[in-house]
Backbone as JSON Lines, residues from 0, in Angstrom:
{"i":0,"aa":"M","n":[0.74,-1.34,0.02],"ca":[0.14,-0.15,-0.07],"c":[0.89,1.32,-0.05]}
{"i":1,"aa":"Q","n":[0.44,2.43,-0.61],"ca":[0.96,3.61,-0.61],"c":[1.03,4.16,0.55]}
{"i":2,"aa":"P","n":[1.81,4.96,0.87],"ca":[1.28,5.39,2.27],"c":[0.46,7.06,1.82]}
{"i":3,"aa":"L","n":[-0.47,7.18,2.63],"ca":[-1.52,7.92,2.24],"c":[-1.0,9.63,2.94]}
{"i":4,"aa":"A","n":[-1.43,10.73,2.24],"ca":[-0.72,11.97,2.73],"c":[-1.56,12.39,3.83]}
{"i":5,"aa":"L","n":[-0.97,12.73,5.0],"ca":[-2.03,12.97,5.98],"c":[-2.94,14.33,5.58]}
{"i":6,"aa":"E","n":[-2.58,15.32,4.73],"ca":[-3.01,16.64,4.39],"c":[-4.24,16.12,3.87]}
{"i":7,"aa":"R","n":[-4.63,14.88,3.29],"ca":[-5.92,14.7,2.39],"c":[-6.84,14.2,3.76]}
{"i":8,"aa":"F","n":[-6.61,14.02,5.04],"ca":[-7.54,13.71,6.03],"c":[-7.69,14.64,7.01]}
{"i":9,"aa":"I","n":[-6.73,15.97,7.03],"ca":[-6.79,16.83,7.91],"c":[-8.17,17.47,8.04]}
{"i":10,"aa":"P","n":[-9.08,17.74,7.04],"ca":[-10.13,18.22,7.29],"c":[-11.35,17.51,8.1]}
{"i":11,"aa":"A","n":[-11.72,16.2,7.99],"ca":[-12.38,15.5,8.45],"c":[-11.49,15.03,10.19]}
{"i":12,"aa":"I","n":[-10.3,15.4,10.07],"ca":[-9.72,14.86,11.58],"c":[-9.86,16.27,12.05]}
{"i":13,"aa":"T","n":[-9.86,17.0,11.75],"ca":[-9.86,18.9,12.39],"c":[-11.41,18.91,12.94]}
{"i":14,"aa":"L","n":[-12.28,18.43,11.97],"ca":[-13.71,18.36,12.02],"c":[-14.24,17.66,13.53]}
{"i":15,"aa":"L","n":[-13.52,16.5,13.3],"ca":[-13.82,15.47,14.78],"c":[-13.25,16.48,15.83]}
{"i":16,"aa":"L","n":[-11.69,17.08,15.73],"ca":[-11.5,17.74,17.02],"c":[-12.09,18.91,17.47]}
{"i":17,"aa":"V","n":[-12.57,19.95,16.44],"ca":[-13.15,20.79,16.66],"c":[-14.44,20.73,17.4]}
{"i":18,"aa":"W","n":[-14.99,19.72,16.97],"ca":[-16.53,19.45,17.34],"c":[-16.25,18.42,18.79]}
{"i":19,"aa":"Q","n":[-15.31,17.91,18.95],"ca":[-14.83,17.53,20.59],"c":[-14.49,18.71,21.49]}
{"i":20,"aa":"L","n":[-14.05,19.62,20.84],"ca":[-13.41,20.86,21.67],"c":[-14.61,21.48,22.2]}
{"i":21,"aa":"Q","n":[-15.88,21.73,20.82],"ca":[-16.54,22.63,21.2],"c":[-17.63,21.92,22.13]}
{"i":22,"aa":"S","n":[-17.61,20.67,22.11],"ca":[-18.82,20.08,23.13],"c":[-18.61,20.56,24.48]}
{"i":23,"aa":"L","n":[-16.78,20.79,24.91],"ca":[-16.79,21.41,26.41],"c":[-17.38,22.63,26.3]}
{"i":24,"aa":"K","n":[-17.71,23.02,25.42],"ca":[-18.52,24.72,25.74],"c":[-19.92,24.28,25.49]}
{"i":25,"aa":"G","n":[-20.51,23.31,25.1],"ca":[-21.94,22.86,24.75],"c":[-22.18,22.06,23.69]}
{"i":26,"aa":"P","n":[-23.22,21.97,23.26],"ca":[-23.77,20.98,22.34],"c":[-23.73,21.59,21.0]}
{"i":27,"aa":"A","n":[-23.21,22.24,20.79],"ca":[-23.1,23.2,19.32],"c":[-22.66,22.02,18.19]}
{"i":28,"aa":"P","n":[-23.0,22.17,17.42],"ca":[-22.32,20.87,16.22],"c":[-21.29,21.69,15.84]}
{"i":29,"aa":"P","n":[-20.58,21.04,14.82],"ca":[-19.41,22.22,13.86],"c":[-20.2,22.77,13.02]}
{"i":30,"aa":"S","n":[-19.43,23.84,12.53],"ca":[-19.8,24.73,11.44],"c":[-18.69,25.12,10.2]}
{"i":31,"aa":"N","n":[-19.32,25.99,9.35],"ca":[-18.18,26.81,8.33],"c":[-16.96,27.14,9.45]}
{"i":32,"aa":"A","n":[-17.61,27.8,10.21],"ca":[-16.35,28.53,11.22],"c":[-15.73,27.73,12.08]}
{"i":33,"aa":"S","n":[-15.81,26.47,12.15],"ca":[-15.13,25.67,12.74],"c":[-13.87,25.4,12.23]}
{"i":34,"aa":"Y","n":[-13.44,25.87,10.71],"ca":[-12.36,25.77,10.03],"c":[-11.88,27.35,10.21]}
{"i":35,"aa":"A","n":[-12.39,28.3,10.54],"ca":[-11.42,29.29,10.77],"c":[-10.11,29.65,11.35]}
{"i":36,"aa":"P","n":[-9.28,30.33,10.43],"ca":[-7.61,29.85,11.07],"c":[-7.61,29.92,12.37]}
{"i":37,"aa":"D","n":[-8.29,30.72,13.29],"ca":[-7.71,30.77,14.85],"c":[-8.23,29.39,15.38]}
{"i":38,"aa":"K","n":[-9.14,29.16,14.95],"ca":[-9.74,27.69,15.42],"c":[-8.69,26.34,15.3]}
{"i":39,"aa":"L","n":[-8.26,26.69,14.14],"ca":[-7.29,25.64,13.56],"c":[-5.86,25.63,14.12]}
{"i":40,"aa":"R","n":[-5.69,27.15,14.57],"ca":[-4.66,27.02,15.1],"c":[-4.51,27.21,16.98]}
{"i":41,"aa":"D","n":[-5.54,26.62,17.38],"ca":[-5.82,26.68,18.77],"c":[-4.86,25.56,19.35]}
{"i":42,"aa":"A","n":[-4.26,26.18,20.46],"ca":[-3.12,25.12,20.94],"c":[-3.85,23.7,21.54]}
{"i":43,"aa":"R","n":[-5.53,23.43,21.94],"ca":[-5.95,22.51,22.28],"c":[-5.9,21.93,21.05]}
{"i":44,"aa":"V","n":[-6.39,22.07,19.89],"ca":[-6.64,21.36,18.57],"c":[-5.06,20.87,18.12]}
{"i":45,"aa":"L","n":[-4.16,21.62,18.34],"ca":[-3.16,21.22,17.51],"c":[-2.34,20.27,18.42]}
{"i":46,"aa":"A","n":[-2.6,20.14,20.04],"ca":[-2.07,19.07,20.6],"c":[-2.52,18.09,20.6]}
{"i":47,"aa":"L","n":[-3.77,18.02,20.23],"ca":[-4.8,16.67,20.05],"c":[-4.36,16.0,18.53]}
{"i":48,"aa":"M","n":[-3.95,16.75,17.49],"ca":[-3.99,16.74,16.22],"c":[-2.26,15.92,16.23]}
{"i":49,"aa":"S","n":[-1.89,16.12,17.3],"ca":[-0.3,15.59,17.26],"c":[0.0,14.15,17.89]}
{"i":50,"aa":"R","n":[-1.41,13.79,18.27],"ca":[-1.59,12.57,19.05],"c":[-2.11,11.46,18.01]}
{"i":51,"aa":"I","n":[-2.7,12.03,16.44],"ca":[-3.66,11.29,15.94],"c":[-2.92,10.41,14.96]}
{"i":52,"aa":"T","n":[-3.2,9.25,14.69],"ca":[-2.33,8.47,13.55],"c":[-3.38,7.93,12.51]}
{"i":53,"aa":"V","n":[-3.24,8.28,11.29],"ca":[-3.93,7.91,10.13],"c":[-3.18,6.66,9.32]}
{"i":54,"aa":"K","n":[-4.24,5.75,9.35],"ca":[-4.02,4.47,8.66],"c":[-4.65,4.18,7.76]}
{"i":55,"aa":"E","n":[-4.22,3.34,6.52],"ca":[-5.16,3.0,5.4],"c":[-5.31,1.54,5.73]}
{"i":56,"aa":"V","n":[-6.75,1.27,5.8],"ca":[-7.14,-0.47,5.78],"c":[-7.56,-0.71,4.56]}
{"i":57,"aa":"S","n":[-6.84,-1.9,4.1],"ca":[-7.1,-2.28,2.94],"c":[-8.33,-2.81,2.63]}
{"i":58,"aa":"A","n":[-8.99,-3.45,3.79],"ca":[-10.01,-4.17,3.62],"c":[-11.07,-2.95,3.26]}
{"i":59,"aa":"F","n":[-11.04,-1.86,3.44],"ca":[-11.67,-0.66,3.26],"c":[-11.75,0.09,1.95]}
{"i":60,"aa":"L","n":[-10.98,-0.66,1.24],"ca":[-10.94,-0.24,-0.38],"c":[-11.67,-0.53,-1.15]}
{"i":61,"aa":"T","n":[-12.75,-1.58,-0.74],"ca":[-14.17,-2.26,-1.33],"c":[-15.05,-1.47,-0.19]}
{"i":62,"aa":"P","n":[-16.04,-0.96,-0.81],"ca":[-17.17,-0.52,0.27],"c":[-17.93,-1.55,1.21]}
{"i":63,"aa":"N","n":[-18.21,-1.42,2.22],"ca":[-18.97,-2.44,2.86],"c":[-20.56,-2.11,2.83]}
{"i":64,"aa":"G","n":[-20.88,-0.61,2.62],"ca":[-22.2,-0.04,2.51],"c":[-22.37,0.84,1.26]}
{"i":65,"aa":"N","n":[-22.77,1.88,1.32],"ca":[-23.26,3.01,0.3],"c":[-22.15,3.91,0.13]}
{"i":66,"aa":"A","n":[-20.94,3.95,1.37],"ca":[-19.71,4.8,0.93],"c":[-18.71,4.32,1.12]}
{"i":67,"aa":"P","n":[-17.5,4.76,1.32],"ca":[-16.04,4.21,1.72],"c":[-16.34,4.39,3.29]}
{"i":68,"aa":"S","n":[-16.09,3.3,3.93],"ca":[-15.97,3.06,5.19],"c":[-15.11,3.75,6.02]}
{"i":69,"aa":"T","n":[-15.39,4.19,7.2],"ca":[-14.48,4.84,8.07],"c":[-14.56,4.28,9.46]}
{"i":70,"aa":"R","n":[-13.71,4.32,10.09],"ca":[-13.76,3.53,11.37],"c":[-12.38,4.77,12.37]}
{"i":71,"aa":"L","n":[-13.21,4.99,13.46],"ca":[-12.28,5.8,14.37],"c":[-12.07,4.96,15.69]}
{"i":72,"aa":"T","n":[-10.69,4.92,15.99],"ca":[-10.43,3.82,17.39],"c":[-9.86,5.35,18.27]}
{"i":73,"aa":"V","n":[-10.27,5.58,19.11],"ca":[-9.87,6.23,20.38],"c":[-9.27,5.61,21.47]}
{"i":74,"aa":"T","n":[-7.9,5.5,21.85],"ca":[-7.28,4.82,22.83],"c":[-7.17,5.88,24.07]}
{"i":75,"aa":"L","n":[-7.92,5.1,25.1],"ca":[-7.79,6.38,26.0],"c":[-6.59,5.64,26.8]}
{"i":76,"aa":"D","n":[-6.29,6.87,28.03],"ca":[-4.89,6.85,28.6],"c":[-4.69,5.39,29.3]}
{"i":77,"aa":"N","n":[-5.88,4.92,29.86],"ca":[-5.58,3.42,30.46],"c":[-5.7,2.4,29.52]}
{"i":78,"aa":"G","n":[-5.71,2.45,28.1],"ca":[-5.69,1.62,26.86],"c":[-6.51,0.95,26.55]}
{"i":79,"aa":"Q","n":[-7.99,1.49,27.37],"ca":[-9.28,0.96,26.67],"c":[-9.56,1.86,25.23]}
{"i":80,"aa":"Q","n":[-9.84,0.95,24.35],"ca":[-10.34,1.45,23.31],"c":[-11.74,1.54,22.98]}
{"i":81,"aa":"M","n":[-12.1,2.9,22.57],"ca":[-13.56,3.12,21.81],"c":[-13.61,3.05,20.22]}
{"i":82,"aa":"V","n":[-14.34,2.05,19.65],"ca":[-14.45,2.21,17.99],"c":[-15.63,2.18,17.68]}
{"i":83,"aa":"R","n":[-15.88,3.26,16.65],"ca":[-16.83,3.67,15.93],"c":[-16.71,3.55,14.19]}
{"i":84,"aa":"Q","n":[-17.64,2.51,13.7],"ca":[-17.39,2.46,12.2],"c":[-18.75,2.79,11.7]}
{"i":85,"aa":"V","n":[-18.67,3.69,10.84],"ca":[-19.44,4.05,9.69],"c":[-19.43,3.3,8.42]}
{"i":86,"aa":"D","n":[-20.19,2.78,7.49],"ca":[-20.18,2.22,6.38],"c":[-21.18,2.7,5.58]}
{"i":87,"aa":"D","n":[-22.34,3.83,6.09],"ca":[-23.64,4.05,5.35],"c":[-23.96,5.53,5.79]}
{"i":88,"aa":"I","n":[-23.64,6.19,4.82],"ca":[-23.7,7.8,5.18],"c":[-24.98,8.35,4.06]}
{"i":89,"aa":"P","n":[-25.79,8.93,5.03],"ca":[-27.05,9.86,4.14],"c":[-26.71,10.53,3.06]}
{"i":90,"aa":"G","n":[-26.97,10.68,2.19],"ca":[-26.63,11.3,1.12],"c":[-25.89,10.57,0.01]}
{"i":91,"aa":"F","n":[-25.8,9.37,0.15],"ca":[-24.99,8.33,-0.7],"c":[-26.08,7.93,-1.62]}
{"i":92,"aa":"P","n":[-25.75,7.08,-2.24],"ca":[-26.54,6.11,-3.06],"c":[-27.23,5.09,-2.09]}
{"i":93,"aa":"G","n":[-28.72,4.62,-2.49],"ca":[-29.5,3.83,-1.65],"c":[-29.72,4.46,-0.01]}
{"i":94,"aa":"Q","n":[-29.46,5.79,0.37],"ca":[-29.87,6.48,1.16],"c":[-29.94,8.08,1.1]}
{"i":95,"aa":"P","n":[-30.89,8.5,0.81],"ca":[-30.97,9.87,0.07],"c":[-31.13,10.57,1.25]}
{"i":96,"aa":"M","n":[-30.62,11.64,1.38],"ca":[-31.22,12.68,2.6],"c":[-32.41,13.03,2.34]}
{"i":97,"aa":"S","n":[-33.03,13.38,3.83],"ca":[-34.64,13.88,3.61],"c":[-34.83,15.36,3.43]}
{"i":98,"aa":"R","n":[-35.71,15.72,2.86],"ca":[-35.82,17.21,2.81],"c":[-35.12,18.12,3.98]}
{"i":99,"aa":"T","n":[-35.9,17.47,5.13],"ca":[-35.3,18.07,6.44],"c":[-33.69,17.99,6.59]}
{"i":100,"aa":"D","n":[-33.26,17.12,6.09],"ca":[-31.83,17.16,6.53],"c":[-31.25,17.85,5.44]}
{"i":101,"aa":"I","n":[-31.48,18.17,4.1],"ca":[-30.76,18.86,3.08],"c":[-30.97,20.3,3.55]}
{"i":102,"aa":"E","n":[-32.58,20.66,3.96],"ca":[-32.59,22.19,4.64],"c":[-31.66,22.57,5.56]}
{"i":103,"aa":"R","n":[-31.75,21.52,6.53],"ca":[-30.67,21.73,7.7],"c":[-29.1,22.07,7.16]}
{"i":104,"aa":"K","n":[-28.57,21.19,6.13],"ca":[-27.29,21.7,5.74],"c":[-27.33,22.46,4.91]}
{"i":105,"aa":"F","n":[-28.26,23.03,4.05],"ca":[-28.29,24.27,3.52],"c":[-28.35,25.34,4.35]}
{"i":106,"aa":"R","n":[-29.06,25.48,5.48],"ca":[-29.09,26.55,6.07],"c":[-27.72,26.89,7.18]}
{"i":107,"aa":"G","n":[-27.27,25.31,7.28],"ca":[-25.95,25.69,7.99],"c":[-24.59,26.09,7.33]}
{"i":108,"aa":"N","n":[-25.13,25.87,6.2],"ca":[-23.72,26.23,5.29],"c":[-23.92,27.84,5.01]}
{"i":109,"aa":"V","n":[-25.21,28.43,4.77],"ca":[-25.44,29.94,4.17],"c":[-25.96,30.56,5.46]}
{"i":110,"aa":"G","n":[-25.93,30.05,6.65],"ca":[-26.7,30.89,7.55],"c":[-25.92,32.06,8.15]}
{"i":111,"aa":"R","n":[-24.77,31.94,8.03],"ca":[-24.08,33.11,8.72],"c":[-23.52,34.24,7.8]}
{"i":112,"aa":"R","n":[-23.64,33.82,6.58],"ca":[-23.28,34.5,5.56],"c":[-24.63,35.12,4.7]}
{"i":113,"aa":"W","n":[-25.65,34.69,4.71],"ca":[-26.93,35.28,4.27],"c":[-28.04,35.76,5.17]}
{"i":114,"aa":"P","n":[-28.86,36.86,4.76],"ca":[-30.03,37.08,5.45],"c":[-30.49,35.81,5.64]}
{"i":115,"aa":"N","n":[-31.6,35.49,6.72],"ca":[-32.49,34.58,6.74],"c":[-33.54,34.44,5.45]}
{"i":116,"aa":"E","n":[-33.94,35.9,5.15],"ca":[-35.06,35.84,4.22],"c":[-34.56,35.6,2.65]}
{"i":117,"aa":"R","n":[-33.21,35.67,2.34],"ca":[-32.61,35.47,1.22],"c":[-32.37,33.88,1.02]}
{"i":118,"aa":"S","n":[-31.85,33.28,2.2],"ca":[-31.71,31.96,2.31],"c":[-33.05,31.09,2.03]}
{"i":119,"aa":"E","n":[-33.89,31.42,2.88],"ca":[-35.46,30.99,2.65],"c":[-35.9,30.87,1.29]}
{"i":120,"aa":"A","n":[-35.96,32.37,0.61],"ca":[-36.28,32.41,-0.8],"c":[-35.75,31.48,-1.73]}
{"i":121,"aa":"L","n":[-34.56,31.51,-1.6],"ca":[-33.76,30.54,-2.38],"c":[-33.75,29.07,-2.09]}
{"i":122,"aa":"L","n":[-33.89,28.71,-0.99],"ca":[-34.53,27.46,-0.92],"c":[-36.02,27.06,-1.37]}
{"i":123,"aa":"Q","n":[-36.98,27.97,-1.38],"ca":[-38.49,27.88,-1.9],"c":[-38.11,27.45,-3.29]}
{"i":124,"aa":"T","n":[-37.13,28.39,-3.94],"ca":[-36.61,28.43,-5.3],"c":[-36.31,27.09,-5.83]}
{"i":125,"aa":"L","n":[-35.1,26.49,-5.07],"ca":[-34.48,25.42,-5.36],"c":[-35.82,24.19,-5.43]}
{"i":126,"aa":"W","n":[-36.42,24.36,-4.33],"ca":[-37.56,23.01,-4.51],"c":[-38.46,23.22,-5.63]}
{"i":127,"aa":"A","n":[-38.68,24.29,-5.9],"ca":[-39.56,24.44,-7.5],"c":[-38.7,24.92,-8.51]}
{"i":128,"aa":"L","n":[-37.43,24.39,-8.52],"ca":[-36.77,24.71,-9.89],"c":[-36.87,24.2,-10.87]}
{"i":129,"aa":"D","n":[-38.21,23.01,-11.05],"ca":[-38.55,22.37,-12.07],"c":[-39.61,23.5,-12.85]}
{"i":130,"aa":"K","n":[-39.98,24.42,-11.89],"ca":[-41.32,25.39,-12.17],"c":[-40.52,26.65,-13.02]}
{"i":131,"aa":"V","n":[-39.2,26.8,-12.44],"ca":[-38.54,28.24,-12.91],"c":[-38.38,28.32,-14.16]}
{"i":132,"aa":"E","n":[-38.87,29.45,-14.65],"ca":[-38.33,29.84,-16.08],"c":[-37.22,30.5,-16.42]}
{"i":133,"aa":"D","n":[-36.46,31.34,-15.51],"ca":[-35.12,31.84,-15.58],"c":[-34.37,31.38,-14.03]}
{"i":134,"aa":"V","n":[-33.27,30.61,-14.43],"ca":[-32.68,30.33,-13.15],"c":[-31.8,31.24,-12.79]}
{"i":135,"aa":"T","n":[-31.48,32.18,-13.78],"ca":[-30.45,33.31,-13.16],"c":[-30.98,33.9,-11.94]}
{"i":136,"aa":"L","n":[-32.5,34.02,-12.08],"ca":[-33.2,34.88,-11.06],"c":[-32.91,34.07,-9.56]}
{"i":137,"aa":"A","n":[-32.56,32.83,-9.46],"ca":[-32.57,32.22,-8.61],"c":[-31.36,32.54,-7.59]}
{"i":138,"aa":"A","n":[-30.25,33.01,-8.3],"ca":[-28.98,33.14,-7.67],"c":[-28.86,34.91,-7.07]}
{"i":139,"aa":"R","n":[-29.7,35.77,-7.49],"ca":[-30.1,36.88,-7.01],"c":[-30.28,37.1,-5.71]}
């Protein structure tokens, strides 16, 4: 197996780290703001990242579900391991996202950048895209 470049995994790893660190402050999920430069330079994030090892598992080259499998193993100081594996991901073939999930994701991505009225209007336009005569108006 070819060694994998860690840079390929940093966004996913960082998301997990930022989410964990944010959970200390409350139950807020990560957002685009989680990737702000100051968040990625946070001493706690950097300290945790230095303790992470990424390994390619050849068994995962063939998907077990609808998406590439991912396994996260956390080894505690006492040696106990906590393992979580995901084989199926909403939004991949065979498991479409619900309208509620799509809207939640959309709002999470644009919510801090656009006024609520604009994002809600665009959502309504997108849901009725098959009836829109001029799609250029949807982007305004």
